[in-house]
VEXMI-366834 format. One record per residue (C-alpha): residue number from 1; residue in three letters; x, y, z. Coordinates in nm, 4 decimals. Layout:
// VEXMI-366834
<site resi="NUM" resn="ALA" u="X" v="Y" w="Z"/>
...
//
This chain:
// VEXMI-366834
<site resi="1" resn="PRO" u="8.7482" v="11.0396" w="11.4345"/>
<site resi="2" resn="TRP" u="8.7118" v="10.8168" w="11.1567"/>
<site resi="3" resn="ARG" u="8.5472" v="10.5360" w="11.3276"/>
<site resi="4" resn="TRP" u="8.2591" v="10.7005" w="11.3889"/>
<site resi="5" resn="PHE" u="8.0648" v="10.6568" w="11.0495"/>
<site resi="6" resn="ASP" u="7.7270" v="10.6139" w="10.8384"/>
<site resi="7" resn="ASP" u="7.6828" v="10.5449" w="10.4807"/>
<site resi="8" resn="SER" u="7.7658" v="10.8434" w="10.3622"/>
<site resi="9" resn="MET" u="8.1503" v="10.7925" w="10.4661"/>
<site resi="10" resn="LEU" u="8.1100" v="10.4230" w="10.2694"/>
<site resi="11" resn="ASP" u="8.0650" v="10.5968" w="9.8834"/>
<site resi="12" resn="CYS" u="8.4598" v="10.5792" w="9.8209"/>
<site resi="13" resn="CYS" u="8.6656" v="10.2813" w="9.6904"/>
<site resi="14" resn="GLU" u="8.3874" v="10.1139" w="9.5352"/>
<site resi="15" resn="SER" u="8.0009" v="10.2579" w="9.4985"/>
<site resi="16" resn="LEU" u="7.8195" v="10.2199" w="9.7745"/>
<site resi="17" resn="ASP" u="7.5271" v="10.0569" w="9.5811"/>
<site resi="18" resn="ASN" u="7.7341" v="9.7798" w="9.4729"/>
<site resi="19" resn="ILE" u="7.8637" v="9.7203" w="9.8435"/>
<site resi="20" resn="LYS" u="7.5086" v="9.7104" w="9.9038"/>
<site resi="21" resn="GLN" u="7.4515" v="9.4464" w="9.6794"/>
<site resi="22" resn="LYS" u="7.7683" v="9.2382" w="9.6654"/>
<site resi="23" resn="GLY" u="7.9373" v="9.3078" w="9.9877"/>
<site resi="24" resn="ILE" u="8.2836" v="9.4812" w="10.0298"/>
<site resi="25" resn="THR" u="8.6549" v="9.3114" w="10.0050"/>
<site resi="26" resn="PHE" u="8.8850" v="9.2792" w="10.2481"/>
<site resi="27" resn="GLY" u="9.1172" v="9.5582" w="10.0055"/>
<site resi="28" resn="LYS" u="8.8059" v="9.8149" w="10.0274"/>
<site resi="29" resn="VAL" u="8.7497" v="9.7841" w="10.3534"/>
<site resi="30" resn="ALA" u="9.1374" v="9.9242" w="10.4476"/>
<site resi="31" resn="CYS" u="9.0810" v="10.1443" w="10.1536"/>
<site resi="32" resn="LEU" u="8.7998" v="10.3183" w="10.3146"/>
<site resi="33" resn="ALA" u="8.9962" v="10.3177" w="10.6484"/>
<site resi="34" resn="HIS" u="9.1968" v="10.5058" w="10.4161"/>
<site resi="35" resn="CYS" u="8.9722" v="10.7378" w="10.2748"/>
<site resi="36" resn="ASN" u="8.8439" v="10.8171" w="10.6186"/>
<site resi="37" resn="GLY" u="9.1735" v="10.9639" w="10.7847"/>
<site resi="38" resn="ALA" u="9.3009" v="10.6197" w="10.9403"/>
<site resi="39" resn="LYS" u="9.6656" v="10.4235" w="10.9116"/>
<site resi="40" resn="ALA" u="9.5804" v="10.1223" w="10.8140"/>
<site resi="41" resn="ASP" u="9.7785" v="9.8125" w="10.7396"/>
<site resi="42" resn="SER" u="9.6745" v="9.5079" w="10.5584"/>
<site resi="43" resn="PHE" u="9.7992" v="9.1340" w="10.6741"/>
<site resi="44" resn="ARG" u="9.6563" v="8.8483" w="10.4993"/>
<site resi="45" resn="THR" u="9.6882" v="8.4503" w="10.6207"/>
<site resi="46" resn="SER" u="9.9062" v="8.3743" w="10.3162"/>
<site resi="47" resn="GLU" u="10.1738" v="8.6346" w="10.4169"/>
<site resi="48" resn="SER" u="10.2023" v="8.6093" w="10.7634"/>
<site resi="49" resn="SER" u="10.1971" v="8.3366" w="11.0288"/>
<site resi="50" resn="VAL" u="9.9907" v="8.3131" w="11.3070"/>
<site resi="51" resn="ASP" u="10.2414" v="8.3997" w="11.5437"/>
<site resi="52" resn="ASP" u="10.3387" v="8.7394" w="11.3756"/>
<site resi="53" resn="PHE" u="9.9115" v="8.8056" w="11.4232"/>
<site resi="54" resn="ARG" u="9.9305" v="8.7002" w="11.7522"/>
<site resi="55" resn="SER" u="10.1974" v="8.9508" w="11.7893"/>
<site resi="56" resn="TYR" u="10.0141" v="9.2079" w="11.6297"/>
<site resi="57" resn="VAL" u="9.7655" v="9.1994" w="11.8599"/>
<site resi="58" resn="VAL" u="9.9112" v="9.2221" w="12.2244"/>
<site resi="59" resn="SER" u="10.1539" v="9.5016" w="12.0844"/>
<site resi="60" resn="CYS" u="9.8032" v="9.6893" w="11.9528"/>
<site resi="61" resn="ALA" u="9.5996" v="9.5724" w="12.3177"/>
<site resi="62" resn="SER" u="9.7675" v="9.7495" w="12.5047"/>
<site resi="63" resn="SER" u="9.8267" v="10.0514" w="12.2439"/>
<site resi="64" resn="GLU" u="9.5165" v="10.3622" w="12.2712"/>
<site resi="65" resn="ASN" u="9.5843" v="10.4518" w="11.8721"/>
<site resi="66" resn="CYS" u="9.5391" v="10.0822" w="11.7606"/>
<site resi="67" resn="HIS" u="9.2588" v="9.9067" w="11.6561"/>
<site resi="68" resn="ILE" u="9.2308" v="9.5706" w="11.4326"/>
<site resi="69" resn="ILE" u="8.9674" v="9.4088" w="11.1935"/>
<site resi="70" resn="VAL" u="8.9401" v="9.0813" w="11.0857"/>
<site resi="71" resn="SER" u="8.7787" v="8.9133" w="10.8192"/>
<site resi="72" resn="TYR" u="8.6593" v="8.5269" w="10.8627"/>
<site resi="73" resn="SER" u="8.4550" v="8.3052" w="10.7040"/>
<site resi="74" resn="ARG" u="8.1044" v="8.2555" w="10.9275"/>
<site resi="75" resn="LYS" u="8.1089" v="7.9235" w="10.7351"/>
<site resi="76" resn="ALA" u="8.3888" v="7.7834" w="11.0025"/>
<site resi="77" resn="PHE" u="8.1361" v="7.8672" w="11.3074"/>
<site resi="78" resn="LYS" u="7.8222" v="7.6823" w="11.0646"/>
<site resi="79" resn="GLN" u="7.6601" v="8.0500" w="11.0165"/>
<site resi="80" resn="THR" u="7.5293" v="8.1831" w="10.7532"/>
<site resi="81" resn="GLY" u="7.6077" v="8.3902" w="10.5232"/>
<site resi="82" resn="SER" u="8.0258" v="8.4014" w="10.4177"/>
<site resi="83" resn="GLY" u="8.2611" v="8.6551" w="10.4639"/>
<site resi="84" resn="HIS" u="8.2551" v="8.8227" w="10.7647"/>
<site resi="85" resn="PHE" u="8.4315" v="9.1571" w="10.9534"/>
<site resi="86" resn="SER" u="8.4885" v="9.2008" w="11.3254"/>
<site resi="87" resn="PRO" u="8.6582" v="9.4612" w="11.5551"/>
<site resi="88" resn="ILE" u="8.8750" v="9.2423" w="11.8221"/>
<site resi="89" resn="GLY" u="9.1280" v="9.4559" w="12.0980"/>
<site resi="90" resn="GLY" u="9.2617" v="9.7772" w="12.1052"/>
//
């Protein structure tokens, strides 16, 4: 399955050296999912509501074929760094 990976599978939408130096964007994470055989839909806060997000989480959490990765700012939690990706539910 696509979710079990190693670094060699990250060299798809962006060079692995560039990812190591600069990190990876939300769009590139979705691209990596596609490259590794997953169907990925991207939802941005500017294009949907918090109620849409909550509804999707509930729907996905009750499915065996759905996984969610969120991207958020670590600064809001007073952590070091900036962006972070984290799986939830599924």
